[in-house]
C-alpha positions as CSV (number, residue, x, y, z in Angstrom):
1,M,0.0,0.0,0.0
2,S,1.3,3.5,-0.9
3,A,2.2,5.8,2.0
4,K,-0.2,8.3,3.3
5,I,1.2,11.8,3.1
6,I,0.8,14.5,5.7
7,A,2.0,18.1,5.1
8,V,2.6,20.5,8.0
9,A,2.4,24.0,6.6
10,N,1.9,27.6,7.5
11,Q,3.2,30.8,5.9
12,K,4.3,32.2,9.3
13,G,7.5,31.3,11.0
14,G,7.3,30.3,14.7
15,S,4.0,28.4,14.4
16,G,5.7,25.1,15.4
17,K,5.7,23.2,12.1
18,T,8.9,21.3,12.7
19,T,8.0,20.5,16.3
20,I,4.6,19.2,15.2
21,S,6.1,17.2,12.3
22,M,8.6,15.5,14.6
23,I,6.1,14.9,17.4
24,L,3.8,13.2,14.9
25,A,6.6,11.2,13.2
26,G,8.2,10.1,16.5
27,T,4.8,9.0,17.9
28,L,3.9,7.0,14.8
29,G,7.4,5.6,14.6
30,L,7.1,4.3,18.2
31,R,3.9,2.6,17.2
32,G,5.6,0.6,14.5
33,F,4.8,2.7,11.4
34,R,7.5,3.1,8.8
35,V,7.8,6.9,8.8
36,L,9.7,9.3,6.5
37,V,10.0,13.0,7.5
38,V,10.7,15.2,4.4
39,D,12.6,18.2,5.7
40,A,11.5,20.6,3.0
41,D,12.8,23.7,4.9
42,A,16.3,24.9,3.9
43,Q,17.0,25.6,7.6
44,G,17.1,21.9,8.1
45,T,15.7,21.9,11.7
46,A,14.0,18.5,11.4
47,T,17.3,17.0,10.2
48,Q,19.1,18.6,13.1
49,Y,16.4,17.3,15.5
50,A,17.0,13.7,14.4
51,A,20.8,14.1,14.3
52,A,20.7,15.0,18.0
53,A,19.5,11.5,18.9
54,P,22.0,9.2,20.7
55,D,23.7,6.6,18.6
56,D,22.2,3.7,20.6
57,A,18.6,5.1,20.3
58,P,18.1,6.7,16.8
59,F,15.0,8.8,16.2
60,P,12.3,6.3,15.1
61,A,11.7,7.8,11.7
62,T,13.9,8.5,8.7
63,V,14.5,12.2,8.0
64,S,15.4,13.3,4.4
65,G,16.3,16.8,3.4
66,L,14.6,17.6,0.1
67,S,14.3,21.4,0.1
68,A,16.6,21.6,-3.0
69,A,13.9,19.9,-5.0
70,G,11.9,23.1,-5.0
71,N,8.8,22.9,-7.1
72,K,9.6,19.2,-8.0
73,I,9.4,18.0,-4.4
74,H,6.1,16.3,-5.1
75,R,7.8,14.2,-7.7
76,E,10.6,13.2,-5.3
77,I,8.1,12.3,-2.6
78,R,6.2,10.0,-5.0
79,K,9.4,8.0,-5.4
80,Q,9.2,7.1,-1.7
81,V,5.6,6.1,-1.3
82,D,6.2,2.3,-1.6
83,D,8.9,2.3,1.0
84,Y,7.0,3.9,3.9
85,D,3.6,3.8,5.6
86,I,3.4,7.5,6.4
87,I,5.3,10.5,5.0
88,V,5.3,13.8,6.9
89,I,6.4,16.9,5.1
90,D,7.8,19.8,7.2
91,C,7.2,22.7,4.9
92,P,9.1,26.1,4.9
93,P,7.3,29.2,6.4
94,A,6.4,30.9,3.1
95,V,3.0,30.5,1.4
96,D,4.4,32.0,-1.8
97,S,7.2,29.4,-1.8
98,V,6.9,26.8,-4.5
99,I,7.6,24.0,-2.0
100,P,4.3,24.1,0.0
101,Q,2.4,24.3,-3.3
102,S,4.3,21.3,-4.7
103,A,3.9,19.4,-1.4
104,L,0.1,19.9,-1.3
105,L,-0.2,18.4,-4.7
106,V,0.5,14.9,-3.2
107,A,-0.7,15.3,0.4
108,D,-3.7,13.5,1.8
109,V,-3.9,15.8,4.8
110,V,-2.4,19.3,5.5
111,I,-2.1,20.3,9.1
112,I,-2.0,24.1,9.6
113,P,-0.6,24.9,13.0
114,V,-1.8,28.1,14.5
115,V,-0.6,29.8,17.7
116,P,-3.6,31.5,19.2
117,S,-2.8,35.1,18.4
118,P,-4.2,37.6,15.9
119,A,-1.0,37.6,13.8
120,D,-1.1,33.8,13.4
121,L,-4.8,33.8,12.6
122,W,-4.2,36.4,9.9
123,A,-1.3,34.5,8.5
124,A,-3.4,31.3,8.3
125,L,-5.7,33.0,5.9
126,G,-3.0,32.8,3.2
127,M,-2.7,29.0,3.8
128,R,-6.5,28.7,3.5
129,E,-6.4,30.4,0.1
130,L,-3.5,28.2,-1.0
131,V,-5.4,25.0,0.0
132,E,-8.5,26.2,-1.9
133,R,-6.4,26.6,-5.0
134,I,-4.7,23.2,-4.7
135,E,-7.9,21.4,-4.0
136,V,-8.9,22.1,-7.6
137,I,-6.0,19.8,-8.6
138,N,-5.8,17.5,-5.6
139,E,-9.4,16.9,-4.8
140,D,-8.6,14.4,-2.0
141,L,-6.7,17.0,0.0
142,R,-8.1,17.5,3.5
143,A,-7.0,20.6,5.5
144,V,-7.2,20.9,9.3
145,L,-6.1,23.5,11.8
146,L,-4.1,22.6,14.9
147,A,-4.0,25.0,17.9
148,N,-0.3,25.0,19.1
149,S,1.5,26.6,22.0
150,C,-1.8,27.2,23.8
151,Q,-2.0,29.0,27.1
152,P,-5.5,28.1,28.3
153,Q,-5.9,30.9,30.9
154,A,-5.0,33.7,28.5
155,R,-8.0,35.7,27.3
156,I,-6.5,36.1,23.8
157,T,-6.2,32.3,23.5
158,Q,-9.9,31.9,24.2
159,A,-10.9,34.7,21.8
160,V,-8.8,33.4,19.0
161,M,-10.0,29.8,19.6
162,E,-13.6,31.0,19.1
163,Q,-12.5,32.6,15.7
164,L,-10.7,29.4,14.7
165,N,-13.9,27.4,15.1
166,E,-15.5,29.7,12.5
167,F,-12.4,29.8,10.2
168,G,-13.8,27.6,7.4
169,V,-11.2,24.9,8.0
170,P,-11.9,22.1,10.6
171,L,-10.1,22.5,13.9
172,L,-8.6,19.4,15.4
173,D,-9.8,18.5,18.9
174,T,-6.2,18.1,20.1
175,R,-4.4,21.1,21.4
176,L,-0.7,21.3,22.0
177,H,0.3,23.5,24.9
178,N,3.5,25.5,25.5
179,R,5.4,22.7,27.3
180,T,9.1,22.5,28.2
181,A,9.0,18.8,27.4
182,F,8.6,19.4,23.7
183,R,11.7,21.6,23.6
184,Q,13.6,19.0,25.6
185,A,12.6,16.3,23.2
186,M,14.0,18.4,20.3
187,A,17.3,19.1,22.2
188,F,17.8,15.3,22.8
189,G,16.5,14.2,19.4
190,V,13.9,11.9,20.9
191,P,10.1,11.4,20.9
192,V,8.6,13.2,23.9
193,Q,7.2,9.9,25.1
194,T,10.7,8.7,26.1
195,L,11.3,11.5,28.6
196,G,9.5,9.8,31.5
197,S,6.8,10.8,33.9
198,E,7.7,14.5,33.9
199,A,6.7,14.7,30.3
200,K,3.4,12.8,30.7
201,K,1.1,15.7,29.7
202,A,3.2,16.4,26.6
203,A,3.2,12.7,25.7
204,D,-0.6,12.5,26.2
205,E,-1.0,15.4,23.8
206,A,1.3,13.8,21.2
207,N,-0.6,10.5,21.4
208,R,-3.9,12.3,21.0
209,L,-2.6,14.1,18.0
210,A,-1.4,10.9,16.4
211,D,-4.8,9.2,17.1
212,E,-6.7,12.0,15.5
213,V,-4.5,12.2,12.4
214,I,-4.7,8.4,11.9
215,G,-8.5,8.8,12.1
216,L,-8.3,11.4,9.3
217,L,-6.2,9.2,7.2
218,K,-8.6,6.3,7.6
219,K,-11.5,8.5,6.6
220,S,-9.5,9.6,3.5
221,V,-9.0,5.9,2.5
222,Q,-12.6,5.1,3.2
223,K,-13.7,8.1,1.0
224,K,-11.5,6.9,-1.9
225,E,-12.9,3.4,-1.6
226,E,-16.5,4.6,-1.6
227,E,-15.8,6.8,-4.7
228,Y,-14.3,3.8,-6.5
229,V,-17.3,1.6,-5.7
230,E,-19.7,4.3,-6.9
231,A,-17.7,4.7,-10.2
């Protein structure tokens, strides 16, 4: 079976794309999935994340830097679909870059991380417009919003969350909070689940995210099967 492809994209830097990509990849890798992370950002942060892992406990997903492929990155990704179960694309922070556009051509799901702030909400509008353009070509693409770096008690968080629910793109139930454990996991090059009891809340959020994304991918497969039967 060909790999399912998840793109993590937002035009704004600092929204947590790489962290989310690696949280998801690490969690799925621990569950036994064959996972490839496509580091499509020239900064190479996902590659550095995996490289920080200890030699005796490598990060449980393969990371490949493909930013140089530019607008042909979708072609390079297609070459990998028979070798993996899931491919996660960590896109660069620029909606006008050719890379996110190319990546969305082959993605089944695009996760748009949004930090609950007005600036991030405004930036996400550009991603919504990009998704709408790509959906004309890739009709199977599903877009979802993910609230990241949440601070539940902040009034601005509550106000923006209300707006996200009316954004026109479904909002995942999972919320990732601003937790030290996620930064520690990056520094050590490991999935957050391996950090022990002190990282339990972060690990629970990572597991909920993986569960929800797997559910989306299953719905995508089911939709394709139903369309095939109807045809």
